[in-house]
KOLSEZA-241344 format. One record per residue: residue in one letter; x, y, z of N, C-alpha, C, CB in turn. Coordinates in nm, 4 decimals. Glycine has a CB too. Example, Ala and Ser with C-alpha at 12.3 -4.5 7.8 and 13.67 -1.06 7.14 Angstrom:
BEGIN
(A (1.3190 -0.5690 0.7800) (1.2300 -0.4500 0.7800) (1.3200 -0.3300 0.7800) (1.1308 -0.4473 0.9046)),
(S (1.2850 -0.2250 0.7080) (1.3670 -0.1060 0.7140) (1.2900 0.0030 0.7870) (1.4084 -0.0598 0.5725)),
This chain:
BEGIN
(M (-0.3273 0.8609 -0.1920) (-0.2947 0.9176 -0.0627) (-0.4025 1.0175 -0.0171) (-0.1577 0.9857 -0.0685)),
(L (-0.4545 1.0977 -0.1109) (-0.5581 1.1940 -0.0751) (-0.6835 1.1242 -0.0244) (-0.5923 1.2819 -0.1946)),
(D (-0.7106 1.0044 -0.0776) (-0.8263 0.9287 -0.0320) (-0.8140 0.8943 0.1154) (-0.8428 0.8016 -0.1144)),
(V (-0.6971 0.8496 0.1572) (-0.6752 0.8115 0.2966) (-0.6829 0.9341 0.3870) (-0.5388 0.7413 0.3131)),
(V (-0.6231 1.0429 0.3453) (-0.6268 1.1663 0.4243) (-0.7713 1.2131 0.4420) (-0.5420 1.2773 0.3566)),
(N (-0.8492 1.2073 0.3365) (-0.9898 1.2485 0.3443) (-1.0665 1.1614 0.4433) (-1.0561 1.2414 0.2053)),
(A (-1.0462 1.0305 0.4356) (-1.1158 0.9397 0.5270) (-1.0726 0.9630 0.6715) (-1.0896 0.7939 0.4874)),
(L (-0.9451 0.9876 0.6952) (-0.8980 1.0113 0.8322) (-0.9495 1.1445 0.8873) (-0.7446 1.0090 0.8365)),
(R (-0.9575 1.2458 0.8037) (-1.0043 1.3766 0.8488) (-1.1542 1.3788 0.8759) (-0.9699 1.4816 0.7461)),
(L (-1.2312 1.3147 0.7876) (-1.3765 1.3268 0.7944) (-1.4473 1.2005 0.8418) (-1.4291 1.3646 0.6607)),
(G (-1.3731 1.0907 0.8523) (-1.4333 0.9641 0.8925) (-1.4562 0.9552 1.0429) (-1.3461 0.8496 0.8477)),
(E (-1.5092 0.8412 1.0836) (-1.5423 0.8198 1.2247) (-1.4886 0.6858 1.2725) (-1.6942 0.8267 1.2464)),
(I (-1.4562 0.6802 1.4009) (-1.4241 0.5536 1.4655) (-1.5561 0.5002 1.5179) (-1.3159 0.5701 1.5811)),
(R (-1.6070 0.3953 1.4543) (-1.7401 0.3428 1.4870) (-1.7350 0.2146 1.5687) (-1.8178 0.3180 1.3606)),
(R (-1.6169 0.1616 1.5886) (-1.6019 0.0381 1.6662) (-1.5050 0.0637 1.7811) (-1.5516 -0.0797 1.5762)),
(V (-1.5136 -0.0214 1.8803) (-1.4229 -0.0117 1.9943) (-1.2802 -0.0427 1.9466) (-1.4664 -0.1095 2.1094)),
(P (-1.1809 0.0392 1.9854) (-1.0419 0.0088 1.9468) (-0.9999 -0.1288 1.9986) (-0.9456 0.1174 2.0008)),
(E (-0.9084 -0.1927 1.9249) (-0.8593 -0.3245 1.9631) (-0.7201 -0.3118 2.0233) (-0.8577 -0.4199 1.8416)),
(W (-0.7022 -0.3697 2.1418) (-0.5723 -0.3697 2.2079) (-0.4898 -0.4884 2.1581) (-0.5888 -0.3749 2.3622)),
(D (-0.3638 -0.4651 2.1250) (-0.2725 -0.5700 2.0794) (-0.1730 -0.5982 2.1916) (-0.1983 -0.5283 1.9469)),
(D (-0.1928 -0.7102 2.2627) (-0.1043 -0.7461 2.3745) (0.0395 -0.7712 2.3301) (-0.1573 -0.8694 2.4449)),
(V (0.0558 -0.8250 2.2117) (0.1902 -0.8581 2.1631) (0.2750 -0.7325 2.1434) (0.1814 -0.9361 2.0313)),
(H (0.2145 -0.6300 2.0814) (0.2899 -0.5080 2.0504) (0.2624 -0.3935 2.1468) (0.2584 -0.4633 1.9107)),
(G (0.1632 -0.4087 2.2323) (0.1340 -0.3063 2.3324) (0.0807 -0.1765 2.2753) (0.2559 -0.2776 2.4105)),
(N (-0.0130 -0.1861 2.1812) (-0.0701 -0.0636 2.1239) (-0.2156 -0.0865 2.0844) (0.0120 -0.0171 2.0014)),
(W (-0.2813 0.0209 2.0442) (-0.4222 0.0180 2.0051) (-0.4346 0.0274 1.8546) (-0.5002 0.1321 2.0722)),
(K (-0.5325 -0.0449 1.7987) (-0.5667 -0.0345 1.6575) (-0.7064 0.0271 1.6476) (-0.5606 -0.1748 1.5864)),
(Y (-0.7186 0.1250 1.5608) (-0.8450 0.1949 1.5402) (-0.8917 0.1751 1.3973) (-0.8310 0.3450 1.5722)),
(R (-1.0203 0.1489 1.3793) (-1.0806 0.1348 1.2468) (-1.1543 0.2654 1.2173) (-1.1783 0.0095 1.2395)),
(V (-1.1071 0.3398 1.1183) (-1.1684 0.4666 1.0791) (-1.2491 0.4423 0.9520) (-1.0602 0.5788 1.0572)),
(E (-1.3791 0.4709 0.9578) (-1.4674 0.4505 0.8434) (-1.5087 0.5858 0.7882) (-1.5918 0.3667 0.8829)),
(G (-1.4886 0.6037 0.6580) (-1.5226 0.7301 0.5948) (-1.5392 0.7123 0.4457) (-1.4165 0.8349 0.6237)),
(E (-1.5083 0.8182 0.3709) (-1.5214 0.8166 0.2256) (-1.3931 0.8669 0.1619) (-1.6413 0.9019 0.1801)),
(D (-1.3650 0.8170 0.0395) (-1.2527 0.8713 -0.0354) (-1.2967 1.0014 -0.1024) (-1.2008 0.7687 -0.1408)),
(I (-1.2106 1.0619 -0.1825) (-1.2426 1.1925 -0.2405) (-1.3529 1.1851 -0.3459) (-1.1185 1.2532 -0.3019)),
(D (-1.3837 1.0631 -0.3922) (-1.4929 1.0450 -0.4882) (-1.6244 1.0088 -0.4209) (-1.4564 0.9379 -0.5883)),
(G (-1.6236 0.9971 -0.2880) (-1.7454 0.9649 -0.2149) (-1.7681 0.8164 -0.1931) (-1.8616 1.0211 -0.2863)),
(D (-1.6722 0.7329 -0.2338) (-1.6841 0.5890 -0.2118) (-1.6409 0.5536 -0.0701) (-1.5999 0.5110 -0.3146)),
(E (-1.7020 0.4484 -0.0135) (-1.6672 0.4056 0.1225) (-1.5206 0.3643 0.1299) (-1.7577 0.2891 0.1676)),
(L (-1.4568 0.4003 0.2406) (-1.3169 0.3662 0.2623) (-1.2975 0.3395 0.4112) (-1.2216 0.4801 0.2121)),
(V (-1.2258 0.2336 0.4434) (-1.1944 0.2001 0.5814) (-1.0425 0.1976 0.5950) (-1.2579 0.0628 0.6231)),
(A (-0.9907 0.2641 0.6972) (-0.8472 0.2644 0.7244) (-0.8247 0.2120 0.8659) (-0.7863 0.4076 0.7071)),
(I (-0.7345 0.1163 0.8794) (-0.6952 0.0672 1.0108) (-0.5691 0.1426 1.0483) (-0.6725 -0.0895 1.0118)),
(R (-0.5767 0.2154 1.1584) (-0.4596 0.2932 1.1997) (-0.4120 0.2471 1.3356) (-0.4915 0.4436 1.2026)),
(L (-0.2862 0.2691 1.3582) (-0.2184 0.2253 1.4789) (-0.1435 0.3442 1.5358) (-0.1223 0.1058 1.4505)),
(I (-0.1549 0.3646 1.6664) (-0.0830 0.4749 1.7311) (0.0152 0.4161 1.8310) (-0.1817 0.5743 1.8016)),
(I (0.1427 0.4524 1.8154) (0.2462 0.4121 1.9099) (0.2530 0.5213 2.0169) (0.3866 0.3909 1.8383)),
(E (0.2099 0.4878 2.1379) (0.1971 0.5894 2.2430) (0.3308 0.6468 2.2890) (0.1254 0.5308 2.3614)),
(S (0.4369 0.5682 2.2860) (0.5646 0.6161 2.3387) (0.6167 0.7385 2.2642) (0.6673 0.5056 2.3323)),
(D (0.5931 0.7450 2.1331) (0.6392 0.8623 2.0570) (0.5278 0.9250 1.9722) (0.7558 0.8228 1.9667)),
(L (0.4022 0.8825 1.9967) (0.2840 0.9352 1.9276) (0.2944 0.9259 1.7755) (0.2617 1.0792 1.9673)),
(T (0.3495 0.8156 1.7272) (0.3593 0.7905 1.5839) (0.2297 0.7277 1.5349) (0.4802 0.6991 1.5515)),
(L (0.1829 0.7723 1.4201) (0.0612 0.7195 1.3591) (0.1000 0.6388 1.2356) (-0.0382 0.8346 1.3219)),
(Y (0.0526 0.5139 1.2296) (0.0749 0.4278 1.1145) (-0.0604 0.3910 1.0537) (0.1550 0.3000 1.1547)),
(I (-0.0675 0.3882 0.9229) (-0.1850 0.3377 0.8535) (-0.1484 0.1955 0.8101) (-0.2269 0.4303 0.7295)),
(L (-0.2196 0.0958 0.8661) (-0.1855 -0.0437 0.8400) (-0.2522 -0.0976 0.7151) (-0.2234 -0.1288 0.9576)),
(T (-0.3803 -0.0732 0.7007) (-0.4588 -0.1312 0.5931) (-0.5639 -0.0318 0.5477) (-0.5242 -0.2630 0.6375)),
(V (-0.5889 -0.0286 0.4193) (-0.6963 0.0541 0.3637) (-0.7774 -0.0344 0.2708) (-0.6401 0.1808 0.2880)),
(F (-0.9091 -0.0340 0.2906) (-0.9956 -0.1102 0.2004) (-1.1288 -0.0408 0.1866) (-1.0152 -0.2542 0.2508)),
């Protein structure tokens, strides 16, 4: 969990967000590093109606 938090805090959105017509929300790819300095990518989703943040995938 600390790895994901580190990547979200210090990482960058380097690609254009992707709009999902089916679910009506944006997906963001955050690229950063885990706590050991290894590359980590997290795909996050924000639900605008209630500003909920979901982490979909981490690799």
